[in-house]
C-alpha positions in Angstrom: 42.9 12.2 -62.6 40.4 11.6 -64.7 36.8 10.1 -63.9 34.3 8.7 -66.3 31.3 9.1 -64.2 29.3 10.9 -61.2 29.6 7.5 -59.1 33.2 7.2 -59.6 33.9 11.1 -58.9 31.5 10.8 -55.8 33.6 8.0 -54.3 37.0 10.0 -55.0 35.6 13.0 -53.0 34.0 11.3 -50.4 37.1 9.5 -49.5 38.9 12.6 -49.4 36.1 14.0 -47.1 36.6 10.9 -44.6 40.2 11.6 -44.4 39.2 15.3 -43.5 39.7 16.0 -39.8 38.2 19.6 -40.1 35.9 21.6 -42.0 35.0 21.2 -45.6 34.1 23.8 -48.0 32.4 22.7 -51.4 32.2 25.6 -54.0 29.4 24.4 -56.5 26.8 25.9 -58.5 29.0 28.4 -60.1 27.1 30.4 -62.5 27.2 33.6 -64.6 25.5 36.6 -64.7 23.8 37.6 -68.1 21.9 40.3 -69.4 17.9 40.0 -69.9 16.0 43.1 -70.8 16.8 45.3 -67.8 18.3 43.2 -65.5 21.1 40.6 -64.6 19.9 36.8 -64.5 21.6 33.8 -63.4 22.6 31.9 -66.8 20.6 28.8 -65.2 18.4 27.7 -68.0 16.1 25.7 -65.9 15.0 28.9 -64.5 15.3 31.3 -67.5 11.8 31.9 -69.3 12.9 33.4 -72.5 13.2 30.7 -75.0 16.0 31.9 -76.8 18.0 32.8 -74.0 17.3 29.4 -72.4 18.8 27.5 -75.8 21.5 29.7 -75.9 22.8 29.0 -72.5 21.6 25.1 -72.5 24.0 25.0 -75.6 27.0 27.0 -74.2 30.0 25.0 -73.4 31.1 27.2 -70.3 27.4 27.5 -69.1 25.2 24.9 -70.2 24.2 22.2 -67.3 27.3 23.0 -65.4 25.4 25.4 -62.8 22.7 22.8 -61.7 24.5 19.7 -61.8 27.3 20.8 -60.1 25.2 22.3 -57.6 23.2 19.0 -56.9 26.5 17.3 -56.8 27.8 19.5 -53.8 24.5 18.8 -51.9 25.0 15.3 -52.1 28.6 15.7 -50.6 27.0 18.2 -47.6 24.8 15.7 -47.1 27.2 12.9 -46.9 29.3 15.0 -44.7 26.3 15.6 -42.2 25.4 11.4 -42.2 29.0 10.9 -41.1 29.2 14.2 -38.8 31.3 16.0 -40.7 31.3 20.0 -40.5 30.5 21.5 -44.0 29.6 24.4 -45.5 28.8 25.6 -49.4 30.5 28.4 -51.3 28.6 29.9 -54.6 30.8 31.9 -57.1 29.3 34.1 -59.5 31.2 35.0 -62.6 29.7 38.9 -62.8 32.2 40.1 -65.5 32.6 38.3 -68.6 28.9 38.7 -70.3 28.2 41.9 -67.9 27.8 44.9 -70.5 29.9 48.1 -69.3 27.3 50.9 -68.5 27.9 54.6 -70.6 31.5 55.5 -70.5 32.9 52.4 -69.4 31.6 52.8 -65.8 30.2 50.4 -63.5 26.8 48.2 -64.7 24.3 49.4 -62.0 22.3 46.0 -62.6 25.2 43.9 -61.3 24.6 45.4 -57.9 20.9 45.4 -57.8 21.5 41.5 -58.5 23.5 41.4 -55.1 21.1 43.6 -53.3 18.5 40.8 -53.8 20.4 38.2 -52.7 18.0 35.6 -53.1 19.1 32.0 -54.2 18.1 31.0 -58.1 14.5 29.1 -58.0 16.1 25.6 -58.8 19.2 25.9 -56.2 16.3 26.7 -53.6 14.5 23.4 -54.6 17.2 21.0 -54.2 18.7 23.0 -51.0 15.0 22.2 -49.6 14.9 18.8 -50.7 18.1 17.9 -49.0 17.3 19.5 -45.7 20.1 22.1 -46.2 19.5 25.3 -44.7 21.3 28.7 -46.2 22.9 29.4 -43.4 25.0 26.9 -44.5 26.7 29.0 -47.2 29.8 30.9 -46.3 29.2 34.8 -47.1 31.5 36.8 -48.9 33.4 39.1 -47.0 35.7 42.3 -47.8 39.4 42.2 -46.8 38.6 43.7 -43.2 36.1 41.0 -42.6 33.2 42.8 -43.2 30.2 40.4 -44.7 29.6 41.9 -48.6 27.1 39.2 -49.7 25.4 36.8 -47.8 25.1 34.1 -50.4 27.5 34.8 -53.5 31.0 35.4 -54.1 31.4 37.9 -56.9 34.7 37.6 -59.4 34.9 40.7 -60.1 35.2 42.0 -56.3 37.7 39.1 -55.8 39.4 40.5 -58.6 39.6 43.7 -57.3 40.8 42.7 -53.9 43.5 40.8 -55.5 44.6 43.9 -57.1 44.3 46.2 -54.3 45.8 43.9 -51.5 47.9 41.0 -52.6 49.0 41.6 -56.2 52.8 43.1 -54.9 53.1 39.9 -52.9 51.7 37.1 -55.6 52.2 38.1 -59.2 49.6 36.4 -61.4 49.2 37.1 -65.1 45.5 35.4 -65.3 42.5 37.3 -64.3 40.6 33.4 -63.4 43.9 32.6 -61.1 44.0 36.0 -59.4 40.2 35.8 -58.1 41.2 32.4 -56.4 43.7 33.9 -54.3 41.7 35.9 -51.7 38.9 33.4 -52.1 41.3 30.6 -50.8 42.6 33.3 -48.3 39.0 33.8 -46.6 38.3 30.0 -46.4 41.8 29.7 -44.7 40.9 32.3 -42.1 37.5 30.5 -41.7 39.9 27.4 -40.7 38.7 25.6 -43.7 41.1 22.2 -43.7 39.4 20.6 -47.3 38.2 22.8 -50.1 36.2 21.0 -52.9 35.4 23.3 -56.0 34.0 22.5 -59.4 35.1 24.7 -62.2 34.3 24.9 -65.8 37.0 22.9 -67.7 38.1 26.4 -69.5 39.6 27.3 -66.6 41.7 24.4 -65.7 45.2 25.7 -65.9 44.2 29.5 -64.3 42.9 27.7 -61.3 45.1 25.1 -60.8 48.2 27.7 -61.0 46.4 30.4 -58.7 45.9 27.6 -56.3 49.2 26.1 -56.1 50.6 30.1 -56.2 48.4 30.4 -53.5 49.6 27.5 -51.0 52.9 28.3 -51.8 52.9 32.4 -51.3 50.6 32.3 -48.1 51.6 28.7 -46.4 47.9 27.5 -46.7 47.3 24.7 -44.4 44.2 23.3 -46.5 43.7 20.7 -49.2 42.5 22.0 -52.3 40.6 19.6 -54.8 39.3 21.5 -58.5 36.7 19.3 -60.0 36.7 20.4 -64.1 33.9 19.8 -66.2 32.3 21.2 -69.3 28.5 22.7 -69.7 28.1 20.8 -72.7 28.8 17.1 -73.8 28.1 14.0 -75.9 26.5 11.7 -73.6 26.5 12.4 -69.9 27.8 15.5 -68.0 30.1 13.8 -65.9 32.3 11.9 -68.7 35.9 12.8 -68.6 35.9 14.9 -65.7 39.4 15.7 -64.6 40.0 16.4 -61.0 43.2 18.2 -59.5 44.5 17.4 -56.0 46.7 19.9 -54.5 
C-alpha cells in the first residue's frame, strides 16, 4: 500500500490500532552508529556538532531525516494509544554494524559496547519524549535468549544477528542479514504478548524485512499482526511522500 503524506499514513495506522485488542508496539527512530573521533555516535544529524558529519548524515539516503521523523511519528501513535486507552510500548533498533569499523585484527570494536553502557537516549529523542509526556519506561528492553536484559533502551542489530545464528538458523533458513535480525526481535515481542507491531524501516531494507516477517510468522506461528512502514532518509519534497506500507 502506497501513501502520499503523513496524515494519510497516521490514519491508516490509527485504524489498525483501533482494531487491535492487545498490546501495540511501535518500532520508531531507527538510527545507525557512526564513528566520530574516538567514539560511536547516533547518526541523527540534529544532534551532531561536527558540521561536515552533520551534512554527510543529512544527505544520506539511508540515514537523512529518517531517525527523528519516524521517532516523532511513533510518539504520535503512542499518544493516540494512550488517549484511546490502548496499551503501547516503543522499540528503538540500532544499526551498529554497517558503519562501525572493525578493531585491530578484525576483532570486536569496543566503542560499540561503550555506547551501549552509557544507555542514554539521543538528545532530540529525549526532548520529543518529554514533549509528549511519555516515560522512558515505555521503551521495551532488549533481552538475551534467556530473558536477561541486555540493554534498557536499544535493540542491537549485531546482537540480534548473533542470536539468529546461534539459536534460530537451523529451524529458519534466511540468507539476508536484515531478515535474520528480525526473527529474534519478533520472537521477543511475541513472548511479551504483542498483538500489533508497527515498524518504521528504511526503504532499502523492504524486501529482506518483509521476507523475514513472513518467514517468522510461518516458522513460529506468531499471533501478531506486523505492519512494516518503509521510507527513505532523503526525498524530493516531503519526507512522507510515497511511503510503502506492508501489512502481514
